[in-house]
C-alpha positions in Angstrom: 0.0 0.1 -0.3 1.6 3.2 -1.2 -0.5 5.3 1.5 -2.8 4.6 4.5 -4.7 7.6 6.3 -6.0 6.2 9.5 -9.5 6.7 11.2 -10.6 9.3 8.9 -14.4 10.7 8.9 -15.3 9.0 4.8 -17.6 12.0 2.8 -18.1 9.7 0.4 -19.6 11.6 -2.6 -23.0 10.4 -2.7 -24.9 12.5 -0.3 -25.1 9.5 2.5 -24.1 9.5 5.7 -19.8 9.8 6.5 -18.5 7.4 8.2 -15.0 6.5 9.6 -12.3 4.1 8.3 -8.6 3.7 7.1 -8.3 4.5 4.0 -5.8 2.8 1.4 -4.2 4.1 -1.7 -2.0 2.6 -3.9 -1.1 2.7 -7.6 -3.4 5.5 -8.3 -6.1 3.9 -6.7 -8.2 3.6 -3.7 -7.3 0.4 -2.5 -9.0 -0.2 0.7 -11.4 1.1 2.9 -12.1 -0.1 6.5 -9.9 -1.2 8.7 -6.8 -1.7 7.2 -4.1 -4.0 9.1 -0.8 -2.3 9.1 0.7 0.7 7.4 1.5 1.5 4.3 4.6 3.2 2.8 3.1 6.2 4.1 0.8 6.6 7.0 -1.4 9.5 7.4 -3.0 10.1 10.8 -6.9 11.4 9.3 -8.3 11.8 13.2 -10.1 15.6 13.0 -10.2 15.4 9.2 -12.8 14.2 6.5 -11.6 12.6 3.7 -13.7 13.3 0.4 -13.5 12.7 -3.1 -11.2 15.8 -5.2 -13.8 18.5 -5.8 -14.5 19.4 -10.1 -15.0 22.8 -10.8 -17.3 22.2 -13.3 -17.0 26.1 -14.8 -13.1 27.2 -15.1 -11.4 29.4 -16.9 -8.1 28.1 -16.4 -7.4 27.1 -20.3 -4.2 28.9 -20.5 -3.4 28.9 -17.1 -2.9 25.6 -16.5 -0.5 25.7 -19.3 2.0 28.6 -18.0 1.6 28.1 -13.9 2.7 25.1 -13.0 2.2 25.3 -9.4 -1.8 26.4 -10.0 -2.3 27.1 -6.4 -5.5 28.5 -7.2 -7.3 25.6 -7.3 -4.8 22.7 -6.3 -5.1 24.3 -3.0 -8.8 24.6 -2.3 -9.0 20.4 -3.2 -9.5 20.9 -6.7 -9.4 17.7 -8.6 -10.9 18.2 -12.2 -11.7 21.4 -13.7 -13.6 21.3 -17.1 -12.4 23.9 -19.5 -13.6 25.3 -22.8 -16.4 27.2 -21.3 -19.2 29.8 -22.5 -18.1 29.3 -26.0 -14.9 30.6 -26.3 -11.6 28.7 -26.2 -8.6 28.0 -28.3 -9.8 24.4 -29.8 -10.8 24.0 -32.5 -9.1 26.8 -34.4 -7.3 27.9 -37.9 -4.3 30.2 -37.1 -6.6 33.7 -38.4 -9.5 32.6 -36.0 -7.2 31.8 -33.0 -5.9 35.0 -33.3 -9.3 36.4 -33.1 -10.3 34.4 -30.3 -6.6 35.4 -28.4 -7.5 39.3 -28.5 -11.4 38.5 -27.5 -10.7 36.6 -24.9 -7.7 38.2 -23.3 -9.4 39.4 -20.3 -10.5 35.8 -19.3 -7.3 34.6 -20.2 -4.3 37.1 -20.9 -2.6 37.4 -24.8 -1.3 34.2 -24.4 2.1 35.9 -25.8 3.8 33.3 -23.2 2.1 30.3 -24.3 3.3 27.8 -27.2 0.4 27.5 -29.3 1.0 24.4 -31.0 -2.0 23.0 -31.5 -4.7 23.5 -33.4 -7.5 20.8 -33.0 -9.0 19.8 -29.7 -6.8 16.7 -29.8 -4.1 18.4 -29.8 -4.9 20.7 -27.5 -5.5 17.8 -25.1 -2.3 16.3 -25.9 -1.0 19.1 -25.1 -2.1 19.5 -21.5 -1.3 15.8 -21.4 2.1 17.3 -22.1 2.2 20.3 -19.2 5.3 21.1 -18.2 8.2 19.1 -19.4 6.3 16.5 -19.8 5.7 15.3 -16.4 2.0 16.9 -17.0 -0.4 19.6 -15.4 -1.3 20.6 -11.7 -4.8 19.1 -11.9 -6.8 16.9 -14.4 -8.7 18.8 -17.2 -11.6 18.1 -19.6 -13.3 20.1 -22.1 -15.8 21.7 -24.0 -16.0 22.3 -27.8 -17.0 26.3 -27.8 -19.8 27.1 -30.1 -18.7 30.6 -30.6 -15.3 29.6 -31.4 -16.7 26.8 -34.4 -18.6 29.7 -35.6 -15.9 32.5 -35.6 -13.9 29.4 -37.3 -16.5 28.9 -40.2 -18.5 32.1 -40.4 -16.6 34.4 -39.2 -17.6 37.4 -36.1 -21.1 38.5 -38.6 -24.7 38.6 -37.5 -26.1 36.5 -40.4 -27.9 33.3 -40.1 -25.9 30.2 -41.2 -26.0 28.9 -44.4 -26.7 25.1 -45.2 -23.1 24.3 -45.9 -21.6 26.0 -43.1 -23.8 24.6 -40.6 -22.8 20.9 -42.1 -19.1 22.7 -41.6 -20.0 23.8 -38.0 -21.6 20.0 -37.4 -18.4 18.3 -38.3 -15.9 20.5 -36.1 -18.0 19.7 -33.1 -18.3 16.1 -34.1 -14.7 16.0 -34.6 -13.9 17.6 -31.1 -16.3 15.4 -29.3 -14.6 11.8 -30.9 -11.2 13.6 -29.9 -12.2 13.5 -26.5 -14.3 16.9 -25.5 -17.0 16.2 -23.2 -19.5 18.6 -24.5 -20.0 21.7 -26.0 -20.1 25.4 -24.7 -22.1 28.4 -26.0 -21.6 31.4 -24.8 -25.1 33.6 -26.0 -24.1 37.1 -24.3 -20.8 36.8 -26.3 -20.3 37.0 -29.8 -19.9 35.3 -31.9 -22.0 32.8 -30.3 -24.8 35.2 -29.3 -25.8 35.4 -33.4 -26.6 31.7 -33.2 -30.7 30.7 -33.4 -32.2 28.7 -31.7 -32.1 26.1 -35.2 -28.8 26.8 -35.1 -28.2 25.8 -31.7 -30.5 22.7 -31.9 -28.9 21.6 -35.0 -25.3 21.6 -33.3 -26.8 19.6 -30.0 -28.1 17.0 -31.9 -23.8 16.5 -33.0 -23.8 16.6 -29.2 -26.4 13.9 -28.3 -25.3 11.8 -30.8 -21.9 11.6 -29.3 -23.2 11.4 -25.5 -22.0 14.2 -24.2 -23.8 17.7 -23.0 -24.8 20.9 -23.7 -23.3 23.9 -21.4 -24.8 27.3 -22.2 -24.3 30.6 -20.3 -27.6 31.6 -21.8 -29.3 35.1 -23.4 -29.9 36.8 -20.4 -29.2 36.2 -16.0 -31.2 39.9 -15.9 -34.3 40.9 -18.3 -35.7 37.8 -19.9 -33.6 35.4 -17.7 -36.6 33.1 -17.0 -37.4 33.1 -21.0 -33.9 32.9 -21.5 -33.6 29.5 -19.3 -36.4 28.4 -20.8 -35.0 28.5 -24.1 -32.3 26.3 -23.2 -34.7 23.7 -21.8 -37.0 23.7 -24.9 -33.8 23.1 -26.7 -32.1 20.6 -25.1 -35.1 18.4 -24.8 -36.1 18.9 -28.8 -32.6 17.6 -29.4 -32.2 15.0 -27.0 -29.2 16.5 -25.9 -28.6 16.5 -21.6 -28.2 19.9 -20.4 -25.9 21.7 -17.8 -26.4 25.5 -17.3 -23.5 27.4 -16.6 -23.5 29.9 -13.4 -27.2 29.2 -13.0 -27.7 32.4 -11.5 -30.9 35.1 -11.1 -29.5 38.9 -11.0 -30.0 42.1 -10.9 -33.1 44.3 -9.4 -35.7 42.4 -12.0 -34.6 38.5 -10.7 -34.4 39.6 -6.9 -36.4 36.4 -5.0 -37.5 34.9 -8.2 -34.9 31.5 -7.7 -38.4 29.4 -6.5 -39.5 30.4 -10.3 -36.4 29.1 -11.9 -35.7 26.3 -10.2 -40.4 25.2 -10.4 -39.1 24.9 -14.3 -36.1 23.0 -13.9 -38.1 20.9 -11.3 -40.6 20.7 -14.0 -38.1 19.9 -16.8 -36.2 16.8 -14.3 -40.1 15.2 -14.2 -40.6 15.4 -18.0 -37.3 13.1 -18.2 -34.8 16.3 -19.2 -31.1 14.9 -18.1 -30.8 18.5 -16.5 -27.9 19.7 -14.1 -26.7 23.5 -13.6 -23.3 25.1 -11.7 -23.1 28.3 -9.5 -20.5 29.5 -7.2 -21.2 31.1 -4.0 -21.0 34.8 -3.9 -23.2 37.8 -5.3 -20.9 39.6 -7.6 -20.5 38.3 -11.0 -17.3 38.8 -13.4 -16.6 39.1 -17.0 -15.2 41.5 -19.4 -16.1 45.4 -20.0 -16.5 44.7 -23.4 -18.9 42.1 -22.9 -21.1 44.4 -21.6 -21.6 46.2 -25.2 -24.6 45.5 -27.1 -23.8 42.4 -29.7 -24.4 44.6 -32.9 -21.1 46.7 -31.5 -18.9 43.5 -31.1 -20.2 42.2 -34.3 -16.6 41.7 -36.5 -13.8 40.9 -33.8 -11.8 43.1 -31.9 -10.5 45.0 -34.3 -14.1 45.9 -35.8 -15.3 46.6 -31.9 -12.2 49.5 -31.2 -13.0 51.5 -34.6 -16.7 51.4 -33.5 -15.7 52.8 -30.2 -12.7 55.2 -31.6 -16.1 56.6 -33.9 -17.9 59.8 -31.6 -21.5 59.0 -33.1 -21.2 55.2 -33.0 -19.5 55.1 -29.5 -22.8 57.8 -28.9 -25.5 54.6 -30.1 -23.1 52.1 -28.0 -23.9 54.6 -24.7 -27.9 54.9 -25.5 -28.0 51.1 -26.3 -26.3 50.7 -22.9 -27.7 53.3 -20.6 -31.1 53.9 -22.1 -32.2 50.6 -23.6 -30.7 47.5 -21.8 -28.0 45.9 -23.8 -28.0 42.1 -24.4 -24.3 42.1 -23.6 -25.7 43.4 -20.7 -28.6 41.1 -20.2 -31.5 43.9 -21.3 -30.2 45.6 -18.2 -29.5 49.9 -18.8 -26.4 49.6 -16.7 -25.1 51.0 -13.6 -22.1 51.9 -14.0 -21.7 52.3 -10.0 -22.2 48.5 -9.8 -19.2 48.2 -12.1 -15.9 47.2 -10.6 -12.5 47.3 -12.5 -10.7 43.8 -11.5 -7.7 43.9 -14.2 -6.5 45.4 -17.1 -3.8 44.3 -19.1 -1.8 47.3 -19.4 0.3 48.4 -16.3 -0.1 51.7 -16.8 -3.9 51.9 -16.7 -3.6 50.0 -13.1 -5.1 52.9 -10.6 -8.2 51.6 -12.5 -8.5 48.6 -11.0 -10.5 48.5 -7.8 -12.3 51.1 -8.9 -16.3 51.6 -10.2 -16.5 52.8 -13.2 -18.2 56.8 -13.0 -19.7 57.0 -16.5 -19.4 55.6 -20.2 -16.4 58.0 -21.0 -14.7 56.0 -18.9 -15.3 52.7 -19.5 -14.9 54.0 -23.3 -11.5 55.0 -22.5 -10.6 52.3 -20.5 -11.8 50.1 -23.2 -9.7 51.6 -26.0 -6.8 52.0 -24.0 -6.6 48.6 -23.1 -7.8 47.3 -26.3 -10.1 45.6 -24.8 -8.8 44.0 -21.7 -10.3 45.2 -18.6 -12.0 42.5 -16.3 -14.7 43.4 -14.2 -16.9 42.4 -11.2 -20.9 43.7 -11.6 -22.4 43.7 -8.2 -25.9 42.4 -9.2 -26.5 39.5 -7.4 -28.8 38.4 -5.1 -28.1 36.3 -1.5 -31.6 34.5 -1.2 -31.1 33.6 -4.7 -27.5 32.0 -4.3 -28.8 30.4 -1.3 -31.8 28.6 -2.9 -30.7 27.2 -5.7 -27.1 25.7 -4.4 -30.0 23.6 -2.1 -31.4 22.4 -5.4 -30.8 18.5 -6.1 -29.0 19.2 -9.6 -26.4 21.6 -8.4 -23.0 21.3 -8.4 -20.5 23.7 -7.9 -18.2 25.9 -10.4 -16.2 28.8 -9.9 -16.0 30.5 -12.9 -12.5 31.7 -12.0 -11.4 33.9 -14.2 -7.4 34.1 -12.6 -6.6 37.3 -14.7 -6.6 40.7 -12.8 -4.7 42.5 -10.3 -8.2 41.8 -8.2 -9.7 39.2 -9.7 -13.1 38.1 -8.0 -12.7 36.0 -4.6 -14.8 33.0 -6.5 -11.7 31.7 -8.4 -9.3 31.1 -5.3 -12.2 30.5 -2.7 -15.3 29.4 -4.1 -14.8 25.8 -2.6 -13.7 25.7 0.7 -16.6 29.0 1.1 -19.5 26.4 0.2 -17.7 24.5 3.0 -17.0 27.1 5.2 -19.7 29.7 4.5 -22.8 27.7 4.0 -22.1 24.6 5.5 -20.6 24.8 8.4 -21.8 28.7 9.5 -25.5 29.2 7.5 -26.0 24.8 8.0 -27.2 25.3 3.8 -26.4 22.4 3.3 -25.1 19.5 5.4 -21.1 18.9 4.9 -22.5 14.9 2.7 -24.7 17.1 0.4 -22.4 19.7 -0.2 -20.2 17.0 -1.4 -21.9 15.5 -3.9 -23.1 19.2 -5.0 -18.8 19.4 -5.6 -18.0 16.0 -6.6 -20.1 13.0 -6.8 -22.7 14.7 -9.0 -19.8 16.7 -11.4 -18.5 13.3 -12.2 -22.3 11.8 -13.1 -22.4 14.6 -15.1 -19.0 14.4 -16.9 -19.9 10.5 -17.0 -16.6 9.5 -15.5 -16.7 5.7 -13.9 -14.0 6.0 -11.5 -13.9 9.4 -10.1 -16.3 11.7 -7.9 -16.1 8.8 -4.9 -14.7 7.4 -2.5 -15.0 4.0 -3.9 -12.3 1.2 -3.8 -11.3 0.9 -7.5 -11.5 4.4 -7.9 -9.3 6.8 -8.9 -7.2 8.2 -5.8 -7.8 12.2 -6.6 -8.3 12.7 -2.8 -8.8 16.1 -0.5 -8.5 15.8 3.4 -10.2 19.0 5.4 -11.1 20.3 8.3 -14.2 21.0 9.0 -14.4 23.0 11.4 -11.7 25.0 10.1 -11.6 25.2 6.0 -12.6 28.5 5.0 -12.0 30.7 1.8 -9.1 32.6 2.7 -9.7 35.0 -0.9 -12.0 38.0 0.1 -13.3 40.9 -2.1 -10.1 42.9 -0.7 -7.4 40.2 -0.4 -8.1 37.5 -3.7 -5.5 35.5 -4.0 -5.2 34.6 -0.1 -5.5 31.0 0.0 -7.6 28.6 1.8 -7.7 27.7 5.6 -7.8 23.9 6.8 -7.6 22.0 3.3 -4.4 20.0 4.5 -3.9 17.8 2.4 -4.6 16.9 -1.6 -4.3 14.2 -4.2 -3.9 13.8 -7.8 -3.8 10.1 -9.0 -2.4 9.1 -5.4 0.3 11.4 -5.2 0.9 14.6 -3.1 -0.3 18.2 -4.7 -0.7 19.9 -1.5 0.6 18.7 1.7 0.5 20.7 5.1 -1.4 23.3 3.3 1.1 24.1 0.8 1.6 23.4 -2.8 4.5 20.8 -3.8 5.9 20.4 -7.1 3.9 17.3 -7.8 2.2 17.5 -11.4 0.4 14.3 -11.6 -2.9 16.1 -13.8 -3.6 14.7 -16.6 -6.3 15.5 -19.9 -10.0 13.4 -19.1 -11.2 12.4 -22.2 -14.9 11.9 -23.3 -15.5 8.0 -22.1 -12.6 7.9 -19.6 
């Protein structure tokens, strides 16, 4: 036996009662659970600790971070052992040279411009192979799965224009989605308030989802509105997935802005009706009220048409900039979820140009400042939007289809603390302090249920024969260190994390182990 953990409280990820046992690990697998006579090459005293399956971040933006940062303590220290990448319809495969350059510019605020990454892939298979190689052929900090990004696929085939797909273009997009799934992607994502994904109508999305269903994947939409029209946007996604016969996972399924205060029950009733009708449906949320996105994403869709350079040209033109302002402040742009923007709720969390660093941590005082930032930073700023409601957050996280996802953007001088704090915040704040979830329920939300959504047959539970992706934490002290004032502070109360049976975190500190690999559909 490589490792024996003695007398630990096993919270197995199923939602069932926890129990005390020894747990043995050998050759990357859970080899024994119960009373284990003798010791292993290593023995760990688990008294006072809980042992759980490693947490699965169902909504991660670590697409480049995993390739540039071997430490990746932002996630490893939280007990995350698997992240799902390719979110919100925009990522770096499949691409050609043109599309790659455009996507890099469009999501600089999420992942940086990538100047420190060797983009030696163009396909989903190539990207997953690159994750496997990691650093010096040793691997990456945690495991990673990938969603085919529908917006990137559309940009590849059609560019960044707002028009319907021709039949031949739809065929090409179907082919790219099928290829990505065949190469190991677990599903497809969309960003339907981001260009160019937002230009796809329901019929186009349904056809792509039929392909996803054929491969046993799932559809993960950032849908068309989280503000005015949020319920209609959820209804569209549920109906679309049902028509396509496709499993559905609703990304960061929040109900934000003043229009939706106290309305989580309406969303949950919609989901319950769909589940009762046989829908294969899950969702994820982060346990915070503010959201986080790029500043350019708040612009109306028509202003983003044509890609980053076209956006910058519109912002430079005074007359067009005035139209954008009117759409945002008076009409309520689709990029801001149909709600007129309240600049006082928009806080700058990061910029690409150090000259503009003085804006970080400040609330915007109006359109002209926003325009100046967008032009000066070439669409790079990320922002927090203080538009959520605590009662909605708590109600949604209780739902039986709920899973945890950080939506963590790691860029910027002052990122959202969810990137470094989501999982211990669930355990410390919402389990121990508030009792919104029991410990057993919460671990099921963070490990067992996500692994089931990903159809992983040997992850997400503490079972003999399962992979030894494990986290040991102290239920009495676990807490997020990250705050809005200090968003990169490490968590407390998580002394040990194992990936593939190897300690990636020991005594609360990141080791140099790189045991993570790409997790492909069907693994």
